[in-house]
C-alpha positions as CSV (number, residue, x, y, z in Angstrom):
1,M,-12.9,18.4,-43.2
2,Q,-15.4,16.2,-44.9
3,Y,-18.0,18.9,-44.3
4,Y,-16.0,21.7,-45.9
5,C,-14.7,19.6,-48.8
6,G,-18.2,18.3,-49.7
7,S,-17.2,14.6,-49.9
8,P,-16.0,12.0,-47.3
9,T,-13.4,10.7,-49.8
10,V,-11.9,14.0,-51.0
11,E,-9.4,16.2,-49.0
12,C,-9.2,19.9,-49.8
13,E,-7.1,22.8,-48.5
14,A,-10.1,24.8,-47.4
15,G,-11.2,21.9,-45.2
16,K,-7.7,21.5,-43.6
17,Q,-7.5,25.3,-43.0
18,A,-10.8,25.4,-41.3
19,Y,-10.0,22.3,-39.2
20,Y,-6.7,23.6,-38.0
21,A,-7.9,27.1,-37.4
22,W,-10.6,25.6,-35.2
23,L,-8.0,23.5,-33.3
24,N,-5.8,26.5,-32.8
25,K,-8.6,28.7,-31.6
26,L,-9.5,26.2,-28.9
27,G,-5.9,25.4,-28.0
28,L,-6.3,21.7,-29.0
29,D,-3.6,19.3,-30.2
30,D,-4.8,16.5,-32.5
31,T,-1.6,14.5,-31.9
32,K,-2.6,13.8,-28.3
33,P,-5.6,11.9,-26.9
34,Y,-8.6,14.1,-26.3
35,R,-9.8,14.5,-22.7
36,W,-13.1,16.1,-21.7
37,P,-12.8,19.3,-19.6
38,Q,-12.9,18.8,-15.9
39,E,-16.5,19.1,-14.8
40,K,-17.4,21.0,-11.7
41,F,-21.2,21.6,-12.4
42,S,-21.2,23.5,-9.2
43,W,-23.8,26.0,-10.3
44,A,-26.4,23.1,-10.6
45,K,-25.7,21.5,-7.2
46,P,-28.9,23.0,-5.7
47,W,-30.9,21.0,-8.2
48,L,-29.4,17.6,-7.3
49,E,-31.6,16.8,-4.3
50,F,-34.7,17.9,-6.2
51,I,-33.6,15.8,-9.2
52,K,-33.4,12.6,-7.1
53,E,-37.0,13.0,-6.0
54,D,-38.5,13.8,-9.4
55,K,-40.1,10.5,-10.6
56,Y,-41.6,11.9,-13.8
57,H,-38.6,13.5,-15.6
58,K,-35.0,12.8,-16.5
59,Y,-32.4,15.5,-16.4
60,Y,-29.4,16.1,-18.7
61,K,-26.4,18.3,-18.5
62,V,-25.7,19.9,-21.9
63,W,-22.4,21.5,-23.0
64,A,-24.0,23.9,-25.4
65,L,-21.5,26.5,-26.6
66,F,-17.8,27.1,-26.3
67,P,-15.6,30.2,-26.9
68,G,-14.0,30.2,-30.4
69,S,-15.2,29.8,-33.9
70,S,-18.0,27.5,-35.0
71,M,-18.1,25.7,-38.3
72,N,-20.3,28.5,-39.8
73,N,-17.5,30.9,-39.0
74,T,-19.2,32.7,-36.1
75,V,-16.7,33.7,-33.4
76,Y,-18.0,33.6,-29.8
77,S,-15.8,35.3,-27.2
78,M,-15.8,34.1,-23.5
79,D,-17.1,37.5,-22.4
80,E,-20.1,37.3,-24.7
81,L,-20.8,33.7,-23.6
82,Q,-20.7,34.7,-19.9
83,K,-23.2,37.5,-20.5
84,A,-25.5,35.4,-22.6
85,A,-25.6,32.1,-20.7
86,R,-28.6,32.9,-18.5
87,S,-30.7,34.0,-21.6
88,L,-30.9,30.3,-22.5
89,V,-33.2,29.5,-19.5
90,G,-36.8,28.8,-20.6
91,R,-36.0,28.9,-24.4
92,P,-37.6,26.3,-26.7
93,V,-36.0,23.0,-27.6
94,N,-36.4,21.3,-31.0
95,I,-34.8,18.5,-33.1
96,N,-32.2,19.5,-35.8
97,H,-33.5,23.0,-36.1
98,E,-36.3,21.5,-38.2
99,T,-39.2,20.7,-35.8
100,E,-41.6,22.6,-33.7
101,P,-40.6,23.1,-30.1
102,L,-40.7,19.7,-28.3
103,E,-43.4,19.2,-25.7
104,G,-42.1,17.9,-22.4
105,V,-38.6,19.2,-22.9
106,E,-37.5,22.4,-21.2
107,I,-34.3,24.3,-20.3
108,V,-34.6,24.8,-16.5
109,D,-31.2,26.4,-15.8
110,A,-28.0,27.6,-17.5
111,E,-24.7,29.1,-16.5
112,Y,-21.2,29.7,-17.9
113,E,-18.7,27.4,-16.2
114,D,-15.7,25.3,-17.1
115,G,-15.1,27.3,-20.3
116,A,-18.5,26.6,-21.8
117,V,-22.2,27.6,-21.7
118,E,-23.8,24.7,-19.8
119,C,-27.5,24.1,-19.3
120,L,-29.7,21.7,-17.5
121,I,-32.6,20.3,-19.5
122,R,-35.6,18.4,-18.1
123,V,-37.2,15.8,-20.3
124,R,-40.5,14.2,-19.4
125,K,-40.1,10.4,-19.5
126,D,-43.1,10.0,-21.8
127,A,-42.0,12.8,-24.2
128,Q,-41.7,11.5,-27.8
129,F,-40.3,12.4,-31.2
130,N,-41.4,10.3,-34.2
131,G,-42.9,7.7,-31.9
132,Q,-39.8,7.2,-29.8
133,E,-39.1,8.4,-26.3
134,I,-36.7,11.3,-26.3
135,T,-34.9,10.0,-23.2
136,Q,-34.3,6.7,-25.0
137,L,-32.9,8.5,-28.1
138,I,-30.4,10.4,-25.9
139,D,-29.4,7.4,-23.7
140,Q,-28.9,5.2,-26.7
141,G,-26.7,7.7,-28.5
142,E,-29.2,8.6,-31.3
143,I,-28.9,12.2,-30.1
144,L,-25.3,13.0,-29.5
145,H,-24.8,16.8,-29.8
146,V,-26.7,20.1,-29.6
147,S,-26.7,23.3,-31.5
148,I,-27.5,26.7,-30.2
149,E,-30.0,29.1,-31.8
150,A,-28.8,32.7,-31.2
151,Q,-29.0,36.3,-32.4
152,C,-26.1,38.8,-32.5
153,R,-27.2,42.4,-32.1
154,T,-24.0,43.6,-33.8
155,G,-20.8,42.2,-34.9
156,S,-17.7,42.6,-37.0
157,L,-15.7,40.6,-39.5
158,I,-12.3,39.3,-38.4
159,P,-10.1,38.5,-41.4
160,G,-9.3,34.8,-41.5
161,N,-11.5,34.0,-38.5
162,G,-15.1,34.9,-39.3
163,F,-17.9,37.0,-37.9
164,A,-17.3,38.2,-34.3
165,C,-20.7,38.1,-32.5
166,Q,-21.5,41.0,-30.1
167,G,-24.6,41.4,-28.0
168,L,-25.3,37.7,-28.0
169,V,-28.7,36.5,-27.1
170,L,-29.4,32.7,-26.9
171,T,-32.9,32.0,-28.3
172,G,-33.2,28.2,-28.4
173,L,-31.5,24.8,-28.4
174,A,-31.6,22.1,-31.0
175,L,-31.0,18.4,-30.1
176,L,-29.0,16.9,-33.0
177,T,-29.5,13.3,-34.2
178,R,-26.3,11.4,-35.1
179,D,-26.7,12.1,-38.9
180,T,-26.6,15.9,-38.3
181,L,-23.3,17.7,-38.2
182,P,-22.9,20.0,-35.1
183,G,-21.6,23.5,-35.6
184,I,-19.4,23.0,-32.6
185,P,-18.4,19.3,-32.3
186,L,-17.4,19.7,-28.6
187,T,-21.1,20.0,-27.6
188,R,-22.5,16.9,-25.9
189,I,-25.2,15.6,-23.5
190,E,-24.8,13.6,-20.4
191,P,-27.4,12.2,-17.9
192,V,-27.2,14.0,-14.6
193,E,-27.4,10.8,-12.6
194,K,-23.9,9.9,-13.9
195,I,-22.6,13.3,-12.7
196,V,-24.2,12.7,-9.3
197,E,-22.4,9.4,-9.1
198,K,-19.1,11.2,-9.9
199,F,-19.9,13.7,-7.1
200,A,-20.6,10.8,-4.7
201,M,-17.3,9.1,-5.6
202,E,-15.4,12.4,-5.2
203,K,-17.1,13.0,-1.9
204,E,-16.2,9.5,-0.7
205,K,-12.6,10.1,-1.8
206,E,-12.5,13.4,0.0
207,N,-13.9,11.8,3.2
208,R,-11.2,9.1,3.0
209,E,-8.5,11.7,2.6
210,V,-9.9,13.6,5.6
211,E,-9.9,10.4,7.6
212,E,-6.4,9.6,6.7
213,Q,-5.3,13.2,7.6
214,I,-7.1,12.9,10.9
215,K,-5.2,9.6,11.6
216,K,-1.9,11.2,10.8
217,K,-2.3,14.4,12.8
218,C,-3.8,15.4,16.1
219,Y,-7.2,17.0,15.4
220,L,-6.7,19.6,18.2
221,C,-3.1,20.7,17.8
222,G,-2.3,19.5,14.2
223,R,1.0,18.0,15.2
224,P,1.9,14.4,13.9
225,L,0.5,11.6,16.1
226,T,3.0,9.4,17.8
227,D,0.4,8.0,20.2
228,S,-3.3,8.9,20.3
229,V,-6.6,8.6,22.1
230,S,-10.1,9.0,20.7
231,L,-12.0,12.2,21.4
232,G,-15.4,11.4,20.0
233,K,-14.7,10.4,16.4
234,Y,-11.3,12.2,16.3
235,L,-7.8,11.1,17.2
236,V,-5.8,13.4,19.5
237,H,-2.7,13.3,21.6
238,P,-3.4,12.1,25.2
239,Q,-2.1,15.4,26.6
240,C,-4.4,17.3,24.2
241,A,-7.4,15.3,25.3
242,R,-6.5,16.1,29.0
243,K,-6.3,19.8,28.2
244,F,-9.6,19.7,26.3
245,W,-11.4,18.2,29.3
246,E,-9.7,20.7,31.7
247,I,-10.9,23.6,29.6
248,A,-14.4,22.0,29.2
249,M,-14.7,21.3,32.9
250,D,-13.5,24.8,33.7
251,I,-16.1,26.4,31.4
252,F,-19.1,24.2,32.3
253,H,-18.0,23.3,35.9
254,F,-20.1,20.1,35.6
255,S,-22.5,21.6,38.2
256,E,-19.5,22.3,40.5
257,K,-19.6,18.7,41.7
258,A,-17.0,16.8,39.9
259,V,-13.7,18.5,40.7
260,A,-11.9,19.7,37.5
261,V,-9.0,17.6,36.2
262,H,-5.6,18.9,37.4
263,H,-2.1,17.5,37.5
264,P,-0.2,18.0,40.7
265,P,3.3,16.4,41.0
266,L,3.3,12.6,41.4
267,A,4.3,10.9,44.6
268,D,6.4,7.8,44.6
269,P,4.2,5.1,43.1
270,D,5.0,2.8,46.1
271,R,3.9,5.4,48.7
272,E,1.4,4.0,51.2
273,W,-2.1,5.4,51.3
274,D,-3.8,6.3,54.5
275,A,-6.9,8.3,53.6
276,D,-7.6,9.7,57.2
277,A,-4.0,10.8,57.7
278,A,-3.9,12.3,54.2
279,V,-7.1,14.3,54.8
280,N,-5.7,15.6,58.1
281,R,-2.6,16.9,56.4
282,I,-4.7,18.4,53.6
283,R,-6.8,20.3,56.1
284,K,-3.7,21.9,57.6
285,W,-2.3,22.6,54.2
286,A,-5.5,24.3,53.0
287,S,-6.0,26.4,56.2
288,S,-4.6,29.9,56.4
289,D,-2.7,29.3,59.7
290,G,-1.9,25.6,59.3
291,S,-4.3,24.6,62.1
292,G,-6.8,22.7,60.0
293,D,-9.7,24.5,61.7
294,K,-12.9,24.7,59.7
295,E,-13.1,28.5,60.0
296,K,-9.6,28.9,58.5
297,I,-10.0,26.6,55.5
298,D,-9.6,27.9,51.9
299,W,-12.3,25.6,50.5
300,N,-11.2,26.2,46.8
301,K,-7.7,25.0,47.8
302,Y,-9.1,22.1,49.9
303,R,-11.3,20.9,47.0
304,Q,-8.2,20.1,44.9
305,A,-7.5,17.0,47.0
306,F,-10.8,15.3,46.2
307,A,-12.7,14.1,43.1
308,W,-16.2,15.1,44.2
309,Y,-17.9,17.6,46.6
310,N,-21.4,18.7,47.4
311,A,-21.9,22.1,45.8
312,E,-24.9,22.9,48.0
313,D,-22.8,22.7,51.2
314,P,-19.2,23.5,50.1
315,E,-18.0,24.6,53.5
316,N,-18.4,21.3,55.3
317,F,-15.8,18.6,55.6
318,G,-18.4,15.9,55.0
319,S,-19.2,17.4,51.6
320,Y,-15.9,16.2,50.1
321,K,-15.4,12.6,48.9
322,L,-12.9,10.4,47.2
323,P,-9.6,11.9,48.4
324,H,-6.6,10.7,46.4
325,H,-3.9,13.4,47.1
326,D,-1.6,14.0,50.0
327,V,0.8,16.8,51.1
328,V,4.6,16.2,51.0
329,N,7.0,18.9,51.9
330,G,4.2,21.5,51.8
331,R,3.1,20.5,48.2
332,L,0.0,18.7,47.1
333,V,0.9,15.5,45.3
334,T,-1.0,12.7,43.6
335,V,-0.8,9.3,45.3
336,W,-1.2,6.3,43.0
337,R,-2.7,4.0,45.7
338,G,-5.1,6.8,46.6
339,V,-6.2,7.1,43.0
340,V,-6.8,3.4,42.8
341,A,-8.7,3.4,46.1
342,A,-10.9,6.3,44.9
343,M,-11.6,4.6,41.5
344,Q,-12.5,1.3,43.2
345,A,-14.9,3.1,45.5
346,L,-16.5,4.9,42.5
347,L,-17.0,1.5,40.8
348,G,-18.6,-0.1,43.9
349,A,-15.8,-1.6,46.0
350,R,-16.1,-1.5,49.8
351,G,-19.7,-0.4,49.6
352,G,-19.1,2.2,47.0
353,V,-19.5,5.9,47.4
354,D,-22.7,7.9,47.7
355,I,-22.7,10.4,44.9
356,P,-25.3,11.1,42.2
357,T,-25.2,8.9,39.1
358,S,-25.2,12.0,36.9
359,D,-21.8,13.0,38.4
360,R,-20.1,9.6,38.2
361,R,-18.9,9.9,34.6
362,A,-17.2,13.3,35.3
363,V,-15.6,11.9,38.5
364,Y,-14.4,8.9,36.5
365,R,-12.8,11.2,33.9
366,H,-11.0,13.0,36.8
367,L,-9.6,9.8,38.2
368,A,-8.8,8.3,34.7
369,A,-6.7,11.3,34.0
370,H,-4.6,10.5,37.0
371,Y,-4.3,6.9,35.8
372,E,-2.8,8.3,32.6
373,D,-0.4,10.5,34.7
374,F,1.0,7.3,36.1
375,D,1.0,5.6,32.6
376,K,-1.7,3.2,33.7
377,E,-4.8,2.0,31.9
378,P,-8.0,3.0,33.8
379,P,-10.6,0.3,34.3
380,E,-13.7,0.3,32.2
381,M,-16.8,2.1,33.6
382,E,-19.7,1.4,31.2
383,H,-20.9,-1.8,32.8
384,K,-20.6,-0.3,36.2
385,I,-22.7,2.6,35.2
386,E,-25.4,0.3,33.9
387,Q,-25.3,-1.8,37.1
388,T,-25.7,1.4,39.2
389,L,-28.5,2.7,37.0
390,E,-30.3,-0.7,37.2
391,T,-29.9,-0.7,41.0
392,E,-31.2,2.9,41.4
393,N,-34.1,2.1,39.0
394,R,-35.1,-0.9,41.1
395,M,-34.9,1.2,44.3
396,L,-37.0,4.0,42.7
397,K,-39.5,1.5,41.5
398,D,-39.8,0.0,44.9
399,Q,-40.2,3.4,46.5
400,I,-42.9,4.3,43.9
401,E,-44.8,1.1,44.6
402,K,-44.7,1.8,48.3
403,L,-45.9,5.3,47.8
404,Q,-48.6,4.2,45.6
405,E,-49.8,1.7,48.2
406,K,-49.7,4.4,50.8
407,I,-51.6,6.8,48.6
408,K,-54.2,4.1,48.0
409,G,-54.6,3.6,51.7
410,L,-54.9,7.3,52.4
411,C,-57.5,7.6,49.7
412,E,-59.6,4.8,51.3
413,E,-59.2,6.4,54.7
414,K,-60.3,9.8,53.2
415,K,-63.3,8.1,51.6
416,K,-64.3,6.6,55.0
417,L,-63.9,10.0,56.8
418,E,-66.0,11.7,54.2
419,Q,-68.8,9.1,54.6
420,K,-68.6,9.6,58.4
421,L,-68.8,13.4,58.0
422,R,-71.9,13.1,55.8
423,K,-73.6,10.9,58.4
424,T,-72.7,13.3,61.1
425,K,-74.1,16.3,59.2
426,R,-77.4,14.3,58.6
427,Y,-77.7,13.4,62.2
428,S,-77.1,17.0,63.2
429,R,-79.9,18.2,60.9
430,I,-82.3,15.6,62.5
431,I,-81.4,16.7,66.0
432,L,-81.9,20.3,65.1
433,N,-85.4,19.6,63.6
434,L,-86.4,17.7,66.8
């Protein structure tokens, strides 16, 4: 109003009309606190990583032009601004429309977003105006606003509003010092690093929300969590975790060595466990005529009673290890004490079990799933694996040392034989000459 009335102390009707016409055009209410528009700045995100690595420039986001009427009564429509936004890239930048283009200041990108023409300017850290660094003038608030330089190819007068610009082309950008009135007071400049910080805070908030969501719902089925287990970094229902491993093992087969997890009916937890008797019943159960003869065995069926088998020799009773099931009334059942015995053998009890170290984790998962079937907590395995690996490493090291000694001896013996052969050939030539 001061601008239109010509004096900071005098109010005039023309100034009020211009002011309220501008408010109405932008849909603003001067009785409420002003809030800046929500800032996405999504179009400039590809620049952000590059900006972090640039040691010689500072970058600023500029809100350069808004739809509506400027103080010089030029009306810019949203459609015109959307079309013209990219024409600002590479245009010259000056101070207050009065100076030559500034060296070291350039418009590197521009787009229409969030209801405004936005641009990204790059300012060399040593670029100066009147002996002062331009970055310092902006950061200290000496440069607050900007003003667009533009051309309208055509236009028309709108009674009471001004000149409606058509065919808008943006030709330059002026940085305005604090003593220069902007044509559109909403324009402003903000260092990009502040926006990056906002993005980081928003991302952190989003990650926290995702984590909270994951905690509340099963990552696999999406149902609310009553109890949960960890599947990698995700929380899932125990039954969902079991199903996941069943599917994974069915797809990848784990080299067809560790038997896939399955869940037969549970025997009475107090049922006695006799491995030899159980295996005899399983053989009869898996044979086509109930005889238990090797030639009659359905080996895929027989496999279900064990935790591991030798895939290279699958039709041999000796290839199957760690039984933990039995047959009751013609049905395969899981025996709790059999599961415990198999787990203890896997972890080294009673001399352990001779299966490859690479298969032990899959076998452990199979047996641990049966622990969960009985609502029991499986024992930890990690330290056992380390002990087993250390033992095998020591054994391999000893074998390598013995082989190296043997190779050394063979090499020496070979050397002696070669010397003996050379002597024999020499004597043979002497004898022939004689």
